[in-house]
C-alpha positions in Angstrom: -31.7 19.9 2.6 -28.8 17.4 2.6 -25.3 18.4 3.7 -23.9 18.6 0.1 -26.9 20.8 -0.9 -26.3 23.1 2.1 -22.6 23.3 1.2 -23.4 24.1 -2.4 -25.8 26.8 -1.4 -23.2 28.4 0.9 -20.7 28.5 -1.9 -23.2 30.1 -4.3 -23.8 32.9 -1.7 -20.1 33.6 -1.3 -18.6 36.7 -2.9 -16.3 36.2 -5.9 -13.3 37.3 -3.8 -14.1 34.8 -1.1 -14.5 32.0 -3.7 -11.2 32.9 -5.3 -9.5 32.8 -2.0 -11.0 29.4 -1.3 -9.9 28.0 -4.7 -6.4 29.4 -4.2 -6.1 27.6 -0.8 -7.5 24.4 -2.4 -4.9 24.5 -5.1 -2.1 25.0 -2.6 -3.4 22.1 -0.5 -3.6 19.9 -3.6 -0.2 20.9 -4.8 1.4 20.1 -1.4 -0.4 16.7 -1.2 1.0 15.9 -4.7 4.5 16.9 -3.8 4.4 14.6 -0.7 3.4 11.7 -2.9 6.1 12.5 -5.6 8.7 12.7 -2.8 7.6 9.3 -1.4 7.9 7.7 -4.9 11.4 9.1 -5.4 12.5 8.0 -1.9 11.3 4.4 -2.4 13.0 4.1 -5.7 16.3 5.4 -4.2 16.1 3.1 -1.2 15.4 0.0 -3.3 18.5 0.9 -5.3 20.5 0.6 -2.1 19.1 -2.9 -1.4 20.0 -4.3 -4.8 22.1 -1.7 -6.7 21.3 -1.7 -10.4 19.1 -4.8 -10.1 15.6 -3.8 -8.9 13.3 -1.9 -11.2 10.2 -0.2 -9.7 6.9 0.9 -11.1 4.5 3.0 -8.9 0.9 4.0 -9.6 -1.3 6.1 -7.3 -4.7 7.7 -7.9 -6.9 9.3 -5.2 -10.6 8.6 -5.4 -12.4 11.1 -7.6 -12.8 14.5 -5.9 -10.4 13.7 -3.0 -7.2 15.6 -2.2 -6.0 13.3 0.5 -5.8 9.5 0.5 -5.8 6.6 2.9 -3.5 4.4 0.8 0.0 4.3 2.1 3.3 2.8 1.1 6.7 3.3 2.6 10.2 1.8 2.8 12.5 1.7 5.8 16.2 0.7 5.7 17.1 -1.3 8.8 20.4 -1.7 10.7 20.7 -5.3 9.6 20.9 -4.0 6.0 17.5 -5.4 5.2 14.4 -3.3 4.4 10.9 -3.0 5.8 8.3 -2.3 3.1 4.9 -1.1 4.4 1.8 -1.3 2.1 -1.5 -0.2 3.7 -5.1 0.7 3.1 -6.8 2.9 5.7 -10.6 2.8 6.1 -12.6 5.8 4.8 -11.5 8.7 2.6 -10.2 12.2 2.7 -8.9 13.9 5.9 -10.1 11.2 8.4 -8.3 8.5 6.5 -5.2 10.6 6.0 -5.2 11.4 9.8 -5.2 7.7 10.5 -2.4 7.2 7.9 -0.2 9.8 9.7 -0.9 8.0 13.0 0.2 4.7 11.5 3.3 6.2 9.9 4.3 7.9 13.2 3.9 4.5 15.1 6.1 2.8 12.5 8.8 5.5 12.7 8.9 5.5 16.5 9.0 1.7 16.7 11.7 1.4 14.0 13.9 3.9 15.8 13.4 2.1 19.1 14.3 -1.2 17.4 17.4 0.4 15.9 18.5 1.4 19.5 18.0 -2.2 20.7 20.1 -3.4 17.7 22.9 -1.1 18.5 23.1 -2.5 22.0 22.5 -6.2 21.4 23.1 -6.8 17.6 19.5 -8.3 17.5 16.7 -7.1 15.3 13.6 -9.1 16.1 11.0 -8.6 13.3 8.1 -10.1 15.3 8.9 -7.7 18.2 9.0 -4.8 15.9 5.6 -5.5 14.4 4.1 -6.0 17.8 5.6 -2.7 18.9 4.0 -0.9 15.9 0.7 -2.6 16.6 0.7 -1.5 20.2 1.7 2.1 19.5 -0.8 2.6 16.7 -3.7 1.0 18.6 -2.9 3.1 21.7 -3.1 6.3 19.6 -6.4 5.2 18.1 -7.7 4.5 21.6 -6.7 7.9 22.9 -8.3 9.7 19.9 -11.5 7.7 20.3 -11.2 6.8 16.6 -13.2 3.9 15.2 -11.2 3.8 11.9 -8.9 0.9 11.1 -6.0 -0.1 8.9 -5.2 -3.0 6.7 -1.4 -3.3 6.5 1.1 -5.7 4.9 4.5 -5.4 6.6 7.1 -7.0 4.4 10.7 -7.5 5.2 13.0 -7.7 2.2 16.0 -9.9 3.0 19.0 -10.7 0.8 19.1 -14.5 1.1 22.1 -16.0 -0.8 21.2 -14.4 -4.1 17.4 -14.7 -3.6 15.1 -12.1 -2.1 13.2 -13.5 0.8 10.0 -11.8 1.6 8.9 -12.1 5.2 5.2 -11.1 5.5 3.5 -9.9 8.7 0.0 -9.3 7.3 -2.8 -7.5 9.1 -5.8 -8.2 6.8 -4.2 -6.7 3.7 -4.1 -8.1 0.2 -1.1 -10.3 -0.5 0.8 -9.5 -3.8 0.6 -11.2 -7.1 3.9 -12.7 -8.5 5.0 -13.5 -12.0 7.7 -16.1 -12.1 9.7 -16.1 -15.3 11.0 -19.4 -16.6 13.1 -20.2 -19.6 10.1 -21.6 -21.5 7.1 -19.8 -20.1 6.0 -17.4 -17.3 3.9 -18.5 -14.3 1.5 -16.4 -12.2 1.2 -17.0 -8.5 -1.5 -15.1 -6.5 -0.3 -15.2 -2.9 -3.8 -14.6 -1.7 -4.4 -18.3 -2.1 -2.6 -21.4 -0.8 0.0 -22.7 -3.2 2.4 -25.7 -2.7 4.2 -24.8 0.5 2.8 -21.3 0.6 0.0 -20.5 3.1 -1.3 -16.9 3.3 -1.7 -16.2 7.0 -3.1 -12.9 8.3 -3.7 -11.2 11.6 -6.6 -8.9 12.4 -7.2 -5.4 11.2 -5.4 -2.7 13.2 -7.7 -0.5 15.2 -9.0 0.1 18.7 -12.5 -1.0 17.8 -11.2 -4.3 16.5 -9.1 -4.8 19.6 -12.2 -4.3 21.8 -14.0 -7.2 20.0 -11.4 -9.9 20.5 -8.9 -11.2 23.1 -5.8 -9.0 23.4 -3.3 -11.8 22.8 -5.1 -12.7 19.6 -5.3 -9.1 18.5 -1.6 -8.3 19.1 -0.4 -11.5 17.4 0.7 -11.2 13.8 1.5 -14.5 12.0 4.6 -14.7 9.8 5.0 -16.4 6.4 7.7 -16.1 3.8 8.2 -16.4 0.0 11.4 -16.4 -2.0 11.8 -14.3 -5.2 14.1 -15.6 -7.9 16.0 -13.6 -10.5 13.5 -12.5 -13.1 10.4 -12.5 -10.9 8.0 -9.6 -10.7 5.8 -8.8 -7.6 2.8 -6.6 -7.6 1.4 -5.0 -4.4 -2.0 -3.4 -5.0 -5.0 -2.0 -3.0 -8.6 -3.2 -3.4 -9.5 0.1 -5.0 -8.2 -1.5 -8.2 -9.9 -4.9 -8.0 -13.1 -3.6 -6.6 -13.5 -0.8 -9.1 -17.1 -0.9 -10.5 -18.4 -0.7 -14.1 -21.5 1.4 -13.3 -22.8 1.3 -16.8 -23.1 -2.5 -17.2 -24.4 -4.1 -14.1 -21.9 -2.9 -11.6 -19.4 -5.6 -12.3 -16.1 -5.4 -10.5 -12.7 -5.1 -12.3 -11.7 -8.2 -10.3 -8.5 -10.2 -9.7 -8.8 -12.2 -13.0 -8.6 -9.0 -15.1 -5.6 -7.8 -13.1 -3.8 -11.1 -13.3 -4.4 -11.2 -17.1 -3.1 -7.7 -17.6 0.0 -8.4 -15.5 0.7 -11.7 -17.3 0.2 -10.2 -20.8 2.6 -7.4 -20.1 5.2 -9.2 -17.9 8.0 -8.5 -20.4 7.5 -4.7 -20.3 9.2 -2.2 -18.0 7.4 -2.1 -14.6 6.3 1.5 -14.8 4.7 0.8 -18.2 2.9 -2.2 -16.8 1.5 0.0 -14.0 0.4 2.7 -16.4 -1.4 0.1 -18.5 -3.1 -1.5 -15.5 -4.5 1.9 -14.5 -5.6 2.7 -18.0 -7.3 -0.6 -18.2 -9.2 0.1 -14.9 -10.4 3.5 -16.2 -11.5 1.9 -19.5 -13.5 -0.6 -17.5 -15.2 1.8 -15.2 -15.9 4.3 -18.0 -14.7 7.6 -16.5 -12.6 9.0 -13.6 -15.8 10.1 -11.9 -16.7 6.5 -11.3 -13.5 5.9 -9.2 -14.9 5.7 -5.7 -11.8 4.5 -3.9 -8.1 5.2 -3.9 -6.1 3.0 -6.2 -2.4 2.2 -5.5 0.0 -0.3 -6.9 3.8 -0.9 -6.6 5.5 -3.3 -9.0 9.0 -4.6 -8.2 10.9 -6.3 -11.0 14.0 -8.4 -10.5 15.3 -8.6 -14.0 17.1 -11.7 -15.3 20.8 -11.1 -15.4 22.4 -11.0 -18.9 24.5 -14.0 -19.8 
């Protein structure tokens, strides 16, 4: 008998009172997990308002894989002492409690490293982004080593800088998807997928974060995270997304993936709509494609940031 069958059999043999108690605890657990995510969304919106008061509009979408309470997708925003912001967008390997445990380890490493960097800034006036990312990498990997975990994380660390009216995005990418950008012009809109080279843009990435990954390569190569940057103009939109969206399967018609091209098309078609409405439409489109929520095998997360054109 398989493990799911054994678990099902044990549930059938439980008394009604025991089952009710289990369901009650499950609902409390699910409610608490939902409240944490709602709080995260609210906090990120409020922080972005501090970065560009009244200018940035945010759309956020998040759906756990079918049947899961906890998720390995993670996004967060940290205000830094130099008045810039660190946006973290991550996808943890696996699902459920193991993935969520790794997520907490990553978040703890980031908080500790940011706090240490803030202390350095208060003494020296210097905030070194490369040093900060290396510190996060070391702290997270050390914890994964001590816990003998073979899980790993894909993370995009993005510093939002106010650069003479533009927003400069400084990417330190550890094997995570780069975002997709809509550039709005006076005559037409233009889509730029930062996962591919474009003009002066070169998408550079470091290795996945994890102790098993570190053991396979040279330490200097593992701890190094390349930097690349891209400037957003007034009117641009930028979409961060996890591969749970693009790799969603249509199980009824040959197991085709939703794919980047469908995501790009939806984003381009709806670029004049409010960001939250765009996000909602993207998620509806994915569910229409896969046929039902039961076919969602991975967490899906997306954050859309809109820098609206200023009125004349």
